[in-house]
Each structure stands twice: as structure tokens, then as C-alpha cells.
C-alpha positions in Angstrom: -4.6 7.9 24.9 -3.8 9.6 21.5 -5.9 11.6 20.1 -5.9 12.3 16.4 -3.5 16.4 16.9 -1.2 13.0 19.9 -0.6 10.9 16.0 -0.1 13.5 13.7 2.5 15.3 16.0 4.4 11.9 16.9 4.8 11.1 13.7 5.7 14.7 12.6 7.9 14.7 15.8 9.7 11.2 14.3 9.9 12.1 10.6 7.2 9.3 10.1 4.4 8.3 7.5 2.3 5.6 8.0 3.4 2.2 6.1 1.7 1.3 3.0 3.1 -1.7 2.9 2.2 -2.5 6.5 -1.5 -1.3 6.3 -1.0 1.1 7.9 -4.0 3.4 10.5 -3.4 4.4 13.9 -6.4 4.8 16.2 -6.6 8.9 17.2 -10.6 8.7 18.8 -10.6 7.8 22.8 -13.6 6.5 23.2 -13.1 4.0 20.4 -10.0 2.2 22.4 -11.7 2.2 25.4 -14.8 0.9 23.6 -12.2 -2.1 22.5 -11.4 -2.6 26.1 -15.2 -2.9 27.3 -16.3 -5.5 25.1 -12.7 -7.7 25.5 -13.4 -7.7 29.3 -9.8 -6.7 30.2 -9.3 -6.5 33.7 -6.6 -6.6 35.4 -6.5 -10.1 36.2 -6.0 -10.4 32.1 -2.9 -11.7 30.5 -3.5 -9.5 26.9 -1.5 -9.6 23.6 -1.7 -7.1 21.0 -0.6 -7.0 17.8 0.1 -4.1 15.6 0.5 -2.0 19.2 1.1 1.2 16.3 1.0 4.5 18.4 0.4 2.7 21.8 -3.6 4.1 21.5 -4.9 1.4 22.3 -1.8 -0.4 24.1 -2.6 2.1 26.5 -6.3 1.7 27.2 -5.5 -1.4 27.9 -2.4 -0.2 30.2 -4.9 1.6 32.5 -6.9 -1.7 33.3 -3.8 -3.3 34.6 -3.5 -6.1 32.9 -0.5 -7.8 32.4 0.0 -7.0 27.7 3.0 -7.6 25.7 2.4 -4.9 23.0 3.8 -6.0 19.4 4.7 -4.0 16.5 7.4 -4.8 13.1 7.6 -1.6 12.4 11.2 -0.5 13.8 10.2 2.8 13.2 7.8 2.5 15.4 9.0 0.6 18.3 11.1 3.3 19.9 7.9 5.5 19.6 5.6 3.8 20.8 8.1 2.7 24.0 8.9 6.5 24.7 5.1 6.8 25.1 4.4 3.7 27.4 7.8 4.4 29.7 5.5 5.4 32.5 3.7 1.5 32.2 5.7 -0.9 33.7 2.6 -3.4 32.8 3.4 -3.2 29.2 6.4 -5.0 27.2 6.7 -4.0 24.0 8.2 -6.5 21.1 9.6 -5.8 17.8 8.6 -9.2 15.7 6.6 -10.0 12.9 3.1 -11.6 14.1 3.4 -14.4 11.3 6.7 -15.7 12.1 6.0 -15.7 15.8 6.7 -18.1 18.0 3.5 -18.0 20.1 5.1 -20.7 22.7 7.8 -18.0 23.5 6.0 -15.5 23.5 2.5 -16.1 26.0 5.4 -17.6 28.5 4.3 -19.3 31.2 0.6 -17.8 31.3 -1.9 -20.6 30.8 -4.5 -18.0 29.6 -4.5 -14.6 27.3 -7.1 -13.1 25.5 -5.2 -10.6 22.1 -6.5 -7.9 21.5 -5.5 -5.5 18.4 -6.4 -3.4 16.2 -4.9 -5.3 12.8 -3.5 -4.3 9.5 -5.9 -4.9 6.5 -3.6 -6.7 4.9 -2.5 -9.0 7.5 -5.4 -9.9 10.0 -7.2 -13.2 7.9 -3.7 -14.7 8.1 -2.5 -13.6 11.1 -6.5 -14.9 13.1 -5.9 -17.9 11.2 -2.5 -19.1 13.2 -3.5 -17.6 15.9 -6.3 -20.9 15.9 -4.5 -22.9 14.3 -0.8 -22.4 17.0 -1.2 -20.8 20.3 -4.3 -22.5 21.8 -3.9 -20.3 25.2 -5.4 -17.3 23.8 -9.0 -18.2 24.6 -10.0 -14.9 23.0 -9.5 -12.3 20.2 -10.7 -8.5 20.0 -9.7 -7.3 16.6 -11.0 -4.2 14.8 -10.2 -4.8 10.9 -11.3 -4.0 7.8 -15.8 -4.1 7.7 -15.7 -6.8 5.2 -12.8 -9.1 6.6 -14.7 -9.0 9.9 -18.3 -10.5 8.1 -16.5 -13.0 6.8 -14.7 -14.3 9.6 -17.8 -14.7 11.8 -20.9 -15.4 8.9 -22.6 -18.3 9.3 -24.3 -21.1 6.5 -25.3 -19.2 4.0 -25.0 -15.6 4.4 -23.1 -13.9 1.2 -19.7 -13.5 3.1 -19.4 -17.1 4.3 -16.6 -18.7 2.9 -13.6 -21.0 4.1 -12.0 -18.7 6.3 -15.2 -18.7 8.0 -15.7 -22.0 8.3 -11.7 -22.5 9.4 -13.0 -20.0 12.1 -15.4 -21.7 13.0 -14.3 -25.2 13.3 -12.0 -23.0 16.3 -13.7 -20.6 17.8 -17.2 -19.0 18.1 -17.2 -15.1 16.8 -19.4 -12.6 16.1 -19.9 -9.0 14.9 -19.9 -6.4 18.1 -19.6 -3.1 16.6 -19.1 -0.7 13.3 -15.7 1.9 13.6 -15.9 5.2 11.4 -13.0 5.9 8.8 -12.7 9.3 11.0 -11.2 7.5 13.9 -7.4 6.9 12.1 -4.5 9.0 10.9 -4.7 8.3 7.9 -8.3 7.5 7.4 -9.1 4.6 4.9 -11.4 4.2 2.1 -13.6 1.8 4.1 -15.1 1.1 7.5 -14.4 -1.7 10.4 -15.9 -4.0 12.3 -15.1 -5.0 16.1 -15.0 -8.8 16.0 -14.9 -10.8 19.4 -13.7 -14.3 18.9 -14.4 -16.4 21.5 -12.1 -20.2 21.4 -14.1 -23.7 22.2 -12.9 -26.0 24.7 -12.4 -28.6 22.3 -13.0 -28.6 17.9 -16.7 -28.6 16.5 -15.5 -31.4 14.1 -13.7 -34.0 16.6 -10.1 -35.4 15.5 -10.9 -38.1 16.1 -13.4 -37.8 13.2 -10.8 -36.0 10.3 -7.4 -34.2 10.4 -8.3 -30.6 10.7 -5.4 -30.4 7.5 -7.7 -32.4 5.4 -10.8 -30.9 6.2 -9.4 -27.5 5.2 -8.2 -29.2 1.9 -11.4 -30.2 0.9 -13.7 -26.8 2.7 -10.9 -25.2 0.2 -11.7 -26.9 -2.2 -15.1 -27.0 -2.4 -15.2 -23.0 -2.3 -13.2 -22.7 -4.6 -15.7 -23.2 -7.5 -18.4 -22.0 -4.8 -20.9 -21.1 -7.5 -20.9 -24.5 -8.5 -22.8 -28.3 -6.4 -20.6 -29.6 -4.1 -20.3 -32.9 -6.8 -19.2 -31.1 -9.6 -16.7 -28.5 -7.3 -15.8 -31.5 -5.9 -15.6 -34.0 -8.4 -12.2 -35.0 -8.4 -11.0 -35.8 -3.8 -14.5 -36.9 -3.3 -16.1 -39.7 -5.3 -19.9 -40.0 -5.5 -21.0 -42.9 -2.8 -19.0 -40.3 0.0 -22.2 -37.2 -0.1 -24.6 -39.9 0.9 -21.9 -41.7 3.7 -22.4 -37.6 5.0 -25.2 -37.7 4.6 -24.1 -34.6 2.1 -26.4 -33.4 -1.2 -24.2 -34.2 -3.3 -26.1 -31.4 -5.9 -25.7 -28.4 -2.5 -23.0 -25.3 -2.7 -20.8 -25.1 -0.9 -22.2 -21.7 1.2 -25.1 -24.3 2.2 -22.8 -26.3 4.6 -21.9 -25.7 8.1 -18.5 -26.6 10.2 -20.0 -29.8 11.0 -21.2 -30.8 7.9 -18.2 -30.4 6.0 -16.2 -32.5 8.6 -18.6 -35.5 8.0 -18.3 -34.5 4.6 -14.3 -34.8 4.9 -14.5 -37.7 7.5 -16.1 -40.2 4.5 -13.2 -38.7 2.1 -10.6 -39.6 4.8 -12.2 -42.7 5.6 -10.2 -46.7 3.4 
């Protein structure tokens, strides 16, 4: 696994600098990557996809479990270095691709169940997690390292300060929890904030059945509600939710967005969708 000296050496040898535009912060602590692999419960029987593999520190830890690993990296300048670092590990396939534009069906191939383990670039973490939940049902679990604030939003529960529209979207598809905090000192370059380790386990079926309301309509209502989160729902949703819909859903019109769990949002969206 790669320590801080290894990361700096690889960058210097290849004339590379971490890209601010890509949100690159390379993890340099072997204990941290081993912790991530342990929390993800990765073993030799797993199929693992890693997003933002960078120079391969986490990839090496995943490879040592014996799992079949697909390591995705968008930065073409890093891909050749990554392949060299991983050259001895025949259970790793390196893919040069933008994770936000991937064809997940093509990437994951025939394996029926995958886990995603990644040190996600801060600037793509939220849209990537949501996209995987929406488009890659064969990814059954994610263990991601993200900016702490982002991690708290992904796993937030109703009534908490971090709870928002993305929290509801995650809860629709999965259960999520912050399972660890990582200091800035384990990265090169060092970020200005702490990171969080978030474990996301996909539900066997969505928290709100599609037979009750479509996911698209649910998201429309949730985003509108959180768009003016300080207002009561009867005001923030006035343009799309009739007053009688609150009664039909069993939701108080005086409630605010952060008070509703995913099932309540589902009932409210269903009441709007009902002709």
C-alpha cells in the first residue's frame, strides 16, 4: 500500500500534480485503507468497483483481499501510473472513464452483485451516489469516503440539521450510516475538512412502492419542499400540492420539510399524483 512518501514520489516521477478541478486528494495512510476494506466486508468472493482510483492506494488494499476489482479513473494522466502500480495484481482491471457518464450495465458485466468502495472526489460524491442507487441495482452496497458534511447529508435522519432532499433519495433506495471519520492528515494534498466513511446498503425494494407513487414524482415533491425548507409545507408546496392532499396523506400542512421521513414524503407525493 502507498504511504505519503510513495505518493509524493509517484507524482514527482511522472510530473503530476493533484487536480483541483477533479477534486483529487490521495489517501496516504495504509491503516485508513485497511479500515475502509474492513468496514466494507470485502473478501475473495466479492466483485468490487472502485471509483476515483487515483494512484491506487485503496485499490491495492482491495486487491490483497483476492476480490475481483474494477478500478475506474477519469484522469488520463493517472491511468498509466495506476496500471503500473497494479501490474502484479491480476484480479484488478483498470478502466479509464468518467463515473458520471458510465454505462453501468456494460461496466458491471455478468456478475449479479457488486459492492462499490471508493475515496470519492468531493465534487462528484453526491451525484455519483444517487446515480448508482438509481441506475445500478446490482451494486448492493457502497462504502464511500466523502467530505464529512456530504457524508452526514447522505445518512441524515428526519429532524436532523443535515437532513435534506438527498437524504430522502438515499433513504428511498437504501439504509445509510456514517461509520467513521477520517482526519485531513491522511491525504496528499491535505483537504481543509474532515472526511466521513459512509456505508450504504441497498434495500430489497424501495421504501416507497412504485405502485403507490413514481420515484420521479416523489423527487419532484421532495425537491420543492426542501427548496424553501424554513417554510411550512402548505406554503413551500403551494404550487403543486392542494390543501386536501395533506389530509389524504396524513401529513400536517404546518410541518416543515425536515420533519417528514421517506414514507411520509411518499404518501404526500401519492396524494398529489392521484387524479
